[in-house]
C-alpha positions in Angstrom: -4.6 50.6 30.5 -5.0 52.7 33.6 -5.4 50.6 36.8 -7.9 51.7 39.4 -6.9 51.3 43.1 -10.4 50.4 44.4 -13.1 47.9 44.1 -15.5 48.5 41.1 -18.3 45.9 41.7 -20.4 45.0 38.8 -23.9 45.0 40.0 -26.1 42.4 38.2 -28.7 43.9 35.9 -27.4 47.5 36.3 -29.3 49.6 33.7 -27.5 52.2 31.6 -29.2 54.5 29.2 -26.7 55.4 26.4 -27.7 58.4 24.4 -26.4 58.9 20.8 -27.6 60.3 17.5 -26.8 59.8 13.8 -25.4 63.1 12.8 -22.1 62.1 11.1 -22.1 58.5 12.3 -19.3 58.9 14.8 -21.6 59.1 17.8 -23.3 55.8 16.9 -19.9 54.2 16.2 -18.6 55.3 19.6 -21.7 54.0 21.4 -21.4 50.6 19.7 -17.7 50.4 20.5 -18.5 51.0 24.2 -21.2 48.4 24.2 -18.8 45.9 22.6 -16.1 46.6 25.1 -18.5 46.1 28.0 -19.6 42.8 26.6 -16.0 41.7 26.2 -15.4 42.6 29.8 -18.5 40.6 30.8 -20.2 43.5 32.4 -23.5 42.4 33.8 -25.3 45.5 32.5 -28.4 46.2 30.5 -27.3 48.9 28.2 -30.1 50.6 26.3 -28.8 52.5 23.3 -31.2 55.4 22.7 -31.2 57.6 19.6 -32.1 61.0 21.0 -34.0 61.8 17.9 -36.6 59.0 18.7 -37.3 60.6 22.1 -37.5 64.2 20.8 -39.4 63.5 17.6 -42.4 65.5 18.8 -40.2 68.6 19.5 -38.5 68.5 16.0 -39.6 71.9 14.8 -37.3 72.0 11.8 -38.7 68.7 10.5 -42.3 69.9 10.9 -41.5 73.0 9.0 -39.2 71.6 6.3 -39.8 67.8 6.2 -36.1 67.3 6.8 -34.5 65.9 9.9 -31.6 68.0 11.3 -29.2 65.0 11.1 -30.1 64.3 7.5 -29.3 67.8 6.6 -26.0 67.6 8.5 -25.1 64.3 6.8 -25.9 65.8 3.3 -23.4 68.6 4.1 -20.7 66.1 4.8 -21.5 64.0 1.7 -21.2 67.0 -0.6 -18.4 68.8 1.3 -20.6 71.8 2.2 -18.9 72.5 5.5 -17.9 76.1 5.2 -19.6 78.4 7.7 -20.3 75.6 10.2 -19.4 77.9 13.1 -22.4 80.3 12.5 -24.6 77.4 11.6 -23.8 75.7 14.9 -24.7 78.8 16.9 -28.0 79.1 15.0 -28.9 75.5 15.7 -28.0 76.0 19.4 -30.4 79.0 19.5 -33.2 76.8 18.1 -32.4 74.1 20.7 -32.7 76.6 23.5 -36.1 77.8 22.2 -37.6 74.3 22.2 -35.7 73.1 25.3 -38.7 73.2 27.7 -40.6 70.8 25.5 -37.5 68.5 25.2 -37.1 68.5 28.9 -40.7 67.3 29.4 -40.3 64.5 26.8 -37.0 63.4 28.4 -38.5 63.5 32.0 -41.4 61.4 30.8 -38.9 58.8 29.4 -36.8 58.6 32.6 -39.9 58.3 34.7 -40.5 55.0 32.9 -36.9 53.9 32.4 -35.3 54.6 35.9 -31.7 53.8 34.8 -28.8 53.5 37.3 -26.7 55.7 35.0 -27.3 58.0 32.0 -24.4 58.3 29.6 -24.5 61.0 26.9 -22.2 60.6 23.8 -23.6 63.7 22.1 -23.0 67.5 22.2 -25.5 70.3 22.3 -28.3 68.6 24.3 -26.5 67.8 27.6 -28.3 70.6 29.5 -31.7 69.3 28.4 -30.7 65.7 29.2 -29.7 66.5 32.7 -32.7 68.7 33.4 -35.1 66.0 32.1 -33.3 63.4 34.3 -33.5 65.6 37.4 -37.2 66.3 36.8 -37.8 62.5 36.6 -35.8 61.9 39.8 -37.9 64.6 41.6 -41.2 63.2 40.4 -40.3 59.7 41.6 -38.7 61.1 44.8 -35.5 59.2 44.1 -31.9 60.2 44.7 -30.1 61.9 41.8 -29.3 59.5 39.0 -25.7 60.1 37.9 -25.1 61.5 34.4 -21.9 61.1 32.5 -21.0 62.9 29.3 -18.3 61.2 27.2 -16.7 63.7 24.9 -16.3 62.0 21.5 -14.3 65.1 20.3 -10.7 65.8 21.3 -11.8 69.2 22.8 -15.0 71.2 23.5 -16.2 73.9 21.2 -17.8 76.3 23.7 -20.3 77.6 24.5 -23.0 75.0 25.1 -21.4 72.3 22.9 -20.2 69.4 25.1 -19.6 71.0 28.5 -22.3 72.7 30.4 -22.2 74.4 33.8 -24.1 71.7 35.7 -23.4 69.0 38.2 -22.5 65.8 36.3 -19.5 63.7 35.4 -17.3 64.3 32.3 -15.0 61.8 30.5 -12.3 63.6 28.5 -9.9 62.1 26.1 -7.2 64.9 26.1 -5.7 67.2 28.7 -7.1 70.1 26.8 -10.7 68.9 27.2 -10.1 68.2 30.9 -8.7 71.7 31.4 -11.7 73.2 29.6 -14.1 71.3 32.0 -12.2 72.5 35.1 -12.1 76.1 33.8 -15.9 75.9 33.4 -16.2 75.3 37.1 -16.4 71.5 37.2 -15.0 69.9 40.3 -11.8 68.0 39.4 -13.4 65.0 41.3 -16.0 64.7 38.5 -13.6 65.1 35.5 -12.2 61.8 34.3 -9.3 61.7 31.9 -8.9 58.7 29.5 -6.0 58.0 27.2 -7.8 59.1 24.0 -11.0 58.7 22.0 -13.2 55.6 22.0 -12.7 53.3 19.0 -14.0 49.8 18.3 -12.2 47.0 20.1 -11.5 45.3 16.8 -8.9 48.0 16.0 -6.7 46.5 18.9 -6.7 42.9 17.5 -4.3 42.5 14.7 -5.5 39.9 12.2 -3.2 37.1 11.2 -2.7 37.8 7.6 0.0 38.4 4.9 -0.2 42.1 3.9 1.5 41.3 0.6 -0.9 38.5 -0.2 -4.0 40.5 0.8 -2.8 43.5 -1.3 -2.4 41.2 -4.3 -5.9 39.9 -3.7 -7.2 43.4 -3.9 -5.4 44.2 -7.1 -2.6 46.2 -5.4 1.2 45.9 -5.6 2.5 43.9 -2.6 5.5 46.2 -2.1 4.3 49.8 -2.8 3.7 52.2 0.1 -0.1 52.3 0.5 -2.4 55.1 1.7 -6.0 54.7 2.8 -8.4 57.5 1.9 -11.4 58.0 4.1 -13.8 60.9 4.7 -16.3 59.5 7.1 -19.5 57.4 6.5 -20.6 59.5 3.5 -17.3 60.0 1.7 -16.4 63.3 0.0 -16.0 64.6 -3.5 -12.4 65.5 -2.5 -11.5 61.8 -2.8 -11.8 61.9 -6.6 -9.6 65.1 -6.6 -7.0 63.3 -4.5 -7.0 60.4 -6.9 -6.4 62.7 -9.8 -3.6 64.7 -8.1 -1.7 61.6 -7.1 -2.0 60.5 -10.8 -0.6 63.9 -12.0 2.3 63.8 -9.6 3.3 60.2 -10.7 4.2 59.2 -7.2 5.4 55.7 -6.4 2.4 54.8 -4.2 -1.1 53.2 -4.3 -4.4 54.0 -2.6 -7.4 52.3 -1.0 -10.5 54.5 -1.2 -13.3 53.9 1.3 -16.3 55.8 0.0 -18.9 54.8 2.7 -22.5 55.2 1.7 -21.7 57.4 -1.3 -22.2 54.9 -4.1 -22.0 57.5 -6.9 -18.5 58.5 -5.6 -17.4 54.9 -5.5 -18.6 54.2 -9.0 -16.9 57.4 -10.2 -13.5 56.5 -8.7 -13.8 52.9 -9.9 -14.3 54.3 -13.5 -11.2 56.5 -13.3 -8.2 55.6 -15.5 -5.3 55.8 -13.0 -1.8 54.7 -13.7 -1.2 53.5 -10.2 -2.9 50.5 -8.4 -5.9 51.3 -6.4 -8.8 49.6 -4.7 -12.2 51.1 -4.1 -14.8 50.0 -1.5 -18.2 51.4 -0.3 -19.6 51.2 3.2 -17.8 48.4 5.1 -17.3 47.2 8.6 -13.9 45.9 7.7 -12.0 49.2 8.3 -9.4 47.5 10.6 -8.6 45.1 7.8 -8.1 47.8 5.2 -6.1 49.9 7.6 -3.8 46.9 8.4 -2.9 46.8 4.7 -2.1 50.6 4.6 0.9 52.6 5.7 -0.6 56.1 6.1 -4.1 57.7 6.2 -5.6 60.6 4.2 -8.9 62.1 5.2 -11.0 64.5 7.2 -9.8 65.4 10.7 -12.7 63.8 12.4 -11.9 62.5 15.9 -13.2 58.9 15.1 -11.3 58.3 11.8 -8.0 59.8 12.9 -8.2 57.9 16.3 -8.8 54.6 14.4 -5.8 55.4 12.1 -3.5 56.2 15.0 -4.5 53.1 16.9 -3.6 51.1 13.8 -0.2 52.9 13.7 -0.9 55.1 10.7 0.5 58.6 10.4 -2.3 60.9 9.0 -2.6 63.6 6.3 -5.5 66.0 7.0 -6.6 69.5 5.8 -7.2 72.6 7.9 -8.9 75.7 6.4 -12.2 77.6 6.3 -14.0 74.5 5.2 -12.9 72.5 8.2 -15.8 72.0 10.6 -15.4 74.2 13.6 -15.5 71.4 16.1 -12.7 69.6 14.2 -10.2 72.4 14.0 -8.6 71.6 17.4 -7.8 68.1 16.0 -5.5 69.5 13.4 -3.6 71.5 16.0 -3.3 68.3 18.1 -2.0 66.3 15.2 0.7 68.9 14.3 1.7 69.5 18.0 2.2 65.8 18.6 3.9 65.2 15.2 1.3 62.5 14.3 1.1 63.5 10.6 0.9 66.4 8.2 -1.7 69.2 8.3 -2.2 70.9 4.9 -3.8 74.3 4.2 -5.4 72.6 1.2 -5.6 69.1 -0.2 -4.5 70.6 -3.5 -1.1 70.0 -1.9 -1.7 66.3 -1.3 1.1 65.2 -3.6 3.6 67.1 -1.4 2.3 65.4 1.8 2.3 62.0 0.2 5.9 62.6 -1.0 6.8 63.2 2.7 5.2 59.8 3.6 7.3 58.2 0.9 10.5 59.6 2.4 11.6 56.7 4.7 13.3 58.9 7.3 10.4 61.3 7.7 7.9 58.5 7.6 9.7 56.6 10.4 9.8 59.8 12.5 6.1 60.3 12.2 5.3 56.6 12.8 7.4 56.7 16.0 5.3 59.5 17.4 2.1 57.6 16.5 3.3 54.4 18.1 4.2 56.4 21.3 0.4 57.0 21.8 -1.3 54.4 23.9 -5.0 55.0 23.5 -7.0 52.4 25.5 -10.0 54.6 26.1 -12.6 52.0 25.0 -11.4 49.6 27.7 -10.9 52.4 30.4 -14.4 53.9 30.1 -16.3 50.7 31.3 -14.1 50.7 34.4 -15.2 54.3 35.1 -18.8 53.5 34.6 -18.7 50.4 36.7 -17.1 52.3 39.6 -19.7 55.1 39.3 -22.6 52.7 39.5 -21.0 50.8 42.4 -20.2 53.9 44.4 -23.5 55.7 43.8 -25.4 52.6 44.9 -23.2 52.3 48.0 -23.5 56.0 48.7 -27.3 55.7 48.7 -26.9 53.1 51.4 -24.5 55.4 53.3 -21.6 53.0 52.9 -19.0 55.2 51.2 -18.4 58.4 49.3 -18.9 58.8 45.6 -15.9 58.2 43.5 -13.5 61.0 42.4 -11.5 61.4 39.3 -8.3 61.3 41.4 -9.0 57.6 42.1 -9.1 56.9 38.3 -6.5 59.2 36.7 -3.9 60.7 39.0 -2.5 62.8 36.1 -5.5 64.8 34.8 -3.2 67.3 33.1 -1.0 65.0 31.0 0.4 66.7 28.0 -1.2 64.6 25.2 
């Protein structure tokens, strides 16, 4: 973990408004992970997790017209694999956001007039301009100094324009050198761009359970000795998981699989009913992902920043797909995986048998796993340090005691190569 060469006092009862939403599930998971890490570090904060949808419900034009929430539509796309064309769809959604932004700013300003937090933390894209404008209006109406705002990117890189990084005076927390460079290229002062060692994942992924992998595999109906893959496609699963099961069956590979289907009960029931010659275990939505990953040797799934970061923290090389169906904001992730030799990027999961064969080759598997183990992602423990120092320094600055903190004090190597 990065050490910080200055005092970062924990003020009692410091209030943090933590903004997330439910599109995809990863933003909520990152928010919960950050809260959990802060509790483990005994931070004396009042963290208010705020679903942005709840604040902006009166401005939800799409729901008023169609009866469907935007995040529900987005999650349905993920569930049924309807992810082609996400680039144009993203830009259309951003146009709608800009049209209703004045209303959103008023709603947000009204909230922060009442809330008066010491710090606002955004863990979502697309709305950061409105969030800051609402916060500044609230500050002005109450004649108070500017409340600091931090955006924590939960993607490995930005997908400009107007996705994560806006041209505005705020702090940014970036998990890769690429994201940090994007922020600086957008005109952000280096002093306000903080570099962590990766994406936020739940602290539980860092605590290895005392268990016998062989015994636990047997308990799940698996072979204790066979190389084991874990197949995950986010909180809502994917129909591709059944296709993967069939292709591994056809290839007659000496492996076994754990399928995590999330909230997609029909998918889970379908896979459970399949007649497969190799051992497999199927589970629905579960909070025991660290347990199942500890039983696995490699990961197969979508290139989402959360699931691949969890797999890598657990030491698992990954197999992902990159093609026209890959969500536009996740395409950088596949480049990052290939460049850092953390797994295999396929043009189509129709070639999954070839990728799994590579994982079954001991020499190639050990090479990939060595690259994975070389990573040292401690972001979930680093971010509370950053937030604590920002609160401390901004309070002290308001009293004229010291300058506000700079990124150089936290991360001397903003442009590390990872």
